[in-house]
C-alpha positions as CSV (number, residue, x, y, z in Angstrom):
1,M,-27.6,-1.3,-31.5
2,L,-29.1,1.0,-28.8
3,L,-27.6,4.5,-28.7
4,G,-28.1,6.0,-25.0
5,I,-26.2,7.8,-22.2
6,L,-25.5,7.3,-18.6
7,G,-27.8,8.2,-16.4
8,S,-30.8,8.7,-18.6
9,P,-33.9,6.5,-16.9
10,F,-35.5,6.9,-20.6
11,V,-32.9,4.5,-21.6
12,C,-32.6,2.4,-18.7
13,R,-36.0,1.7,-19.8
14,V,-35.0,0.2,-23.1
15,K,-32.1,-1.9,-20.9
16,I,-34.4,-3.9,-18.9
17,A,-36.6,-4.3,-21.4
18,L,-34.1,-5.9,-23.4
19,K,-32.4,-7.5,-20.4
20,L,-36.1,-9.4,-19.6
21,K,-36.1,-10.9,-23.2
22,G,-32.2,-11.8,-22.8
23,V,-31.1,-9.9,-26.1
24,E,-27.8,-9.0,-26.9
25,Y,-27.4,-6.0,-28.8
26,K,-24.4,-3.4,-28.8
27,Y,-24.6,-0.4,-26.4
28,V,-23.4,3.1,-28.1
29,E,-22.9,5.8,-25.4
30,E,-23.9,9.3,-26.7
31,N,-22.8,12.7,-26.1
32,L,-25.7,14.9,-26.3
33,A,-23.2,18.1,-26.1
34,D,-22.1,17.0,-29.5
35,K,-24.2,14.5,-31.2
36,S,-23.1,12.3,-33.5
37,D,-23.9,11.4,-37.1
38,L,-25.1,8.1,-36.2
39,L,-27.6,10.0,-33.8
40,L,-28.5,12.5,-36.4
41,K,-29.1,9.7,-38.8
42,Y,-31.3,7.5,-36.7
43,N,-33.3,9.9,-34.8
44,P,-33.3,13.1,-37.2
45,V,-36.5,14.9,-35.7
46,Y,-36.2,14.7,-31.8
47,K,-32.0,14.4,-31.8
48,K,-32.8,12.3,-28.3
49,V,-31.6,9.2,-26.6
50,P,-33.1,6.5,-26.5
51,V,-32.8,5.4,-30.4
52,F,-32.9,1.2,-30.9
53,V,-32.1,0.1,-34.0
54,H,-33.2,-3.3,-35.2
55,N,-32.2,-5.0,-38.8
56,E,-31.3,-1.4,-39.5
57,K,-34.4,0.2,-38.2
58,P,-34.5,2.8,-36.3
59,I,-37.3,3.4,-33.5
60,P,-37.3,6.0,-30.8
61,E,-38.7,7.0,-27.6
62,S,-38.4,5.0,-24.7
63,L,-41.6,3.3,-24.3
64,V,-42.4,2.8,-28.1
65,I,-39.4,1.1,-27.9
66,V,-40.4,-0.8,-24.8
67,E,-43.7,-2.3,-27.0
68,Y,-42.1,-3.0,-30.2
69,I,-39.2,-5.0,-28.3
70,D,-42.5,-7.3,-26.4
71,E,-44.1,-7.5,-29.9
72,T,-40.7,-8.5,-31.8
73,W,-39.7,-11.4,-28.7
74,K,-42.6,-12.9,-27.4
75,H,-41.7,-14.7,-24.7
76,N,-41.5,-13.4,-21.2
77,P,-44.2,-10.9,-22.3
78,I,-44.0,-6.9,-21.0
79,L,-47.8,-6.0,-21.7
80,P,-50.7,-7.6,-20.5
81,S,-52.5,-10.1,-22.9
82,E,-56.0,-8.8,-22.6
83,P,-56.6,-5.5,-24.3
84,Y,-58.3,-4.0,-21.6
85,Q,-55.4,-4.3,-19.1
86,R,-53.1,-3.8,-22.2
87,A,-54.6,0.0,-22.3
88,L,-54.4,0.7,-19.0
89,A,-50.3,0.0,-19.2
90,R,-50.4,2.0,-21.4
91,F,-52.2,4.7,-19.8
92,W,-50.3,4.8,-16.7
93,S,-47.0,4.2,-18.4
94,K,-48.0,7.9,-19.9
95,F,-49.6,9.5,-16.6
96,I,-45.4,8.3,-15.8
97,D,-44.1,10.4,-18.0
98,D,-46.8,13.4,-17.9
99,K,-47.4,13.8,-14.1
100,V,-44.4,12.5,-12.5
101,V,-41.5,12.8,-14.1
102,G,-41.0,16.3,-15.6
103,A,-42.9,17.5,-12.2
104,A,-40.3,15.6,-10.2
105,V,-37.5,16.9,-11.5
106,K,-38.8,20.4,-11.5
107,A,-39.4,19.9,-7.7
108,V,-35.4,19.8,-7.3
109,L,-34.3,22.2,-10.0
110,N,-36.3,25.1,-10.6
111,V,-35.2,28.4,-9.2
112,D,-38.6,29.8,-8.1
113,V,-39.3,28.6,-4.5
114,K,-43.3,29.2,-5.7
115,E,-42.9,27.0,-8.7
116,R,-41.1,24.2,-7.1
117,E,-43.2,24.4,-4.3
118,N,-46.4,23.5,-6.8
119,N,-44.0,21.2,-8.3
120,V,-43.7,19.2,-5.2
121,K,-47.6,19.2,-4.7
122,E,-48.2,17.8,-8.0
123,T,-45.4,15.0,-8.1
124,L,-47.6,14.0,-4.8
125,E,-50.6,14.2,-6.0
126,A,-49.4,12.2,-9.4
127,L,-47.6,9.4,-6.7
128,Q,-51.3,9.0,-4.5
129,F,-53.0,8.0,-7.9
130,L,-49.9,5.3,-8.1
131,E,-50.0,3.8,-5.0
132,N,-53.5,3.6,-5.3
133,E,-53.2,1.6,-8.3
134,L,-50.5,-0.4,-7.4
135,K,-53.4,-2.3,-4.5
136,D,-51.8,-5.2,-2.7
137,H,-49.7,-6.2,-5.9
138,K,-45.9,-6.7,-5.8
139,F,-45.4,-5.0,-9.2
140,F,-48.0,-3.0,-11.3
141,G,-47.9,-6.0,-13.8
142,G,-48.8,-8.1,-11.2
143,E,-46.2,-11.1,-9.9
144,E,-44.1,-10.0,-12.4
145,V,-42.6,-6.5,-14.1
146,G,-44.4,-4.8,-16.6
147,L,-44.4,-2.1,-18.6
148,V,-45.5,0.3,-16.1
149,D,-42.8,-1.4,-13.9
150,I,-40.4,-0.6,-16.0
151,A,-41.7,3.2,-17.0
152,G,-41.9,3.9,-13.4
153,V,-37.9,3.1,-13.1
154,F,-37.2,7.2,-12.3
155,I,-39.8,7.0,-9.4
156,A,-37.5,3.5,-8.2
157,F,-34.6,4.6,-8.6
158,W,-34.4,8.3,-9.6
159,I,-36.5,10.1,-7.3
160,P,-34.5,8.8,-3.9
161,M,-31.7,10.6,-5.8
162,I,-33.0,13.5,-5.9
163,Q,-35.3,14.0,-2.9
164,E,-31.8,13.6,-1.1
165,I,-30.0,15.9,-3.0
166,A,-33.2,18.4,-2.1
167,G,-33.6,17.3,0.8
168,L,-37.4,16.8,-0.1
169,E,-39.9,14.1,0.5
170,L,-41.5,12.6,-2.5
171,L,-41.1,8.8,-2.2
172,T,-41.3,7.8,1.5
173,S,-42.5,4.4,3.2
174,E,-44.5,7.4,5.7
175,K,-46.3,8.7,2.6
176,F,-46.9,6.0,0.2
177,P,-46.0,2.3,2.0
178,K,-47.0,0.2,-1.1
179,L,-45.4,2.4,-3.5
180,Y,-42.3,2.4,-1.7
181,K,-42.3,-1.3,-1.0
182,W,-42.6,-1.6,-4.8
183,S,-39.5,1.1,-5.5
184,Q,-37.4,-1.7,-3.2
185,E,-38.5,-4.8,-5.1
186,F,-38.7,-3.5,-8.5
187,V,-34.6,-1.9,-8.2
188,N,-33.6,-5.0,-6.1
189,H,-35.2,-7.6,-9.0
190,P,-32.1,-9.1,-10.4
191,V,-33.1,-8.2,-14.3
192,V,-33.3,-4.5,-12.8
193,K,-29.9,-4.3,-10.8
194,E,-28.2,-5.4,-13.6
195,S,-29.6,-2.7,-15.9
196,L,-29.6,0.3,-13.6
197,P,-26.9,2.8,-13.6
198,P,-24.2,3.1,-11.0
199,R,-25.5,5.5,-8.4
200,D,-22.9,7.8,-7.9
201,P,-22.0,9.4,-11.4
202,V,-25.9,9.7,-11.5
203,F,-25.9,10.9,-8.4
204,G,-23.0,13.3,-8.8
205,Y,-24.9,14.9,-12.1
206,F,-28.1,15.9,-10.2
207,K,-26.1,16.9,-7.5
208,G,-23.8,19.4,-9.4
209,L,-27.1,21.1,-11.6
210,Y,-28.7,21.6,-8.2
211,E,-25.8,23.0,-6.9
212,S,-24.7,25.2,-9.2
213,L,-29.0,26.3,-9.6
214,T,-28.6,27.1,-5.7
215,A,-25.4,29.2,-5.9
216,S,-26.9,31.4,-9.1
217,K,-30.2,32.4,-6.6
């Protein structure tokens, strides 16, 4: 069972991993404004989604869940087998959460102009590191989708939306040709495509947030 919400890049990571492995599961849509007893039972610490429940045992946090899925269902490996490469995959996945996700969202939703500029700068610097790391590979995992690719679904699917809403240029083919090409390959991968949320409601949600913030300035 997977507890999630529509439009969450973190929930989407888990959906991609489960789809890659061909694992059937029950999906439960949560309302974070009115958290269910199920969510409070299975994630009493953070009270957040995603939560994956397997054999009545709950696992929270998207990257932890993806690794659990990879270790439980061995076919179609998500992490590399070699220890150093596994460590690198974990490093870059955490880098995306630490340096890209928060900064990119704040670049759009921060009302302070100076802070927004700093967040844009931070996002661009982080994307440059990923551009360099991708080298000439199709995916961060080589020829197949791996942990860093799954972690980067926010970059491939969510950043193009939020930059369009705010009139920013974060991920473009001019600035980051390799990363941009990767993003197109990734969102059009059959497994990923089936796991992504519908674009219109997610776009509408972020646009509403942006417009309410800019109207209140």
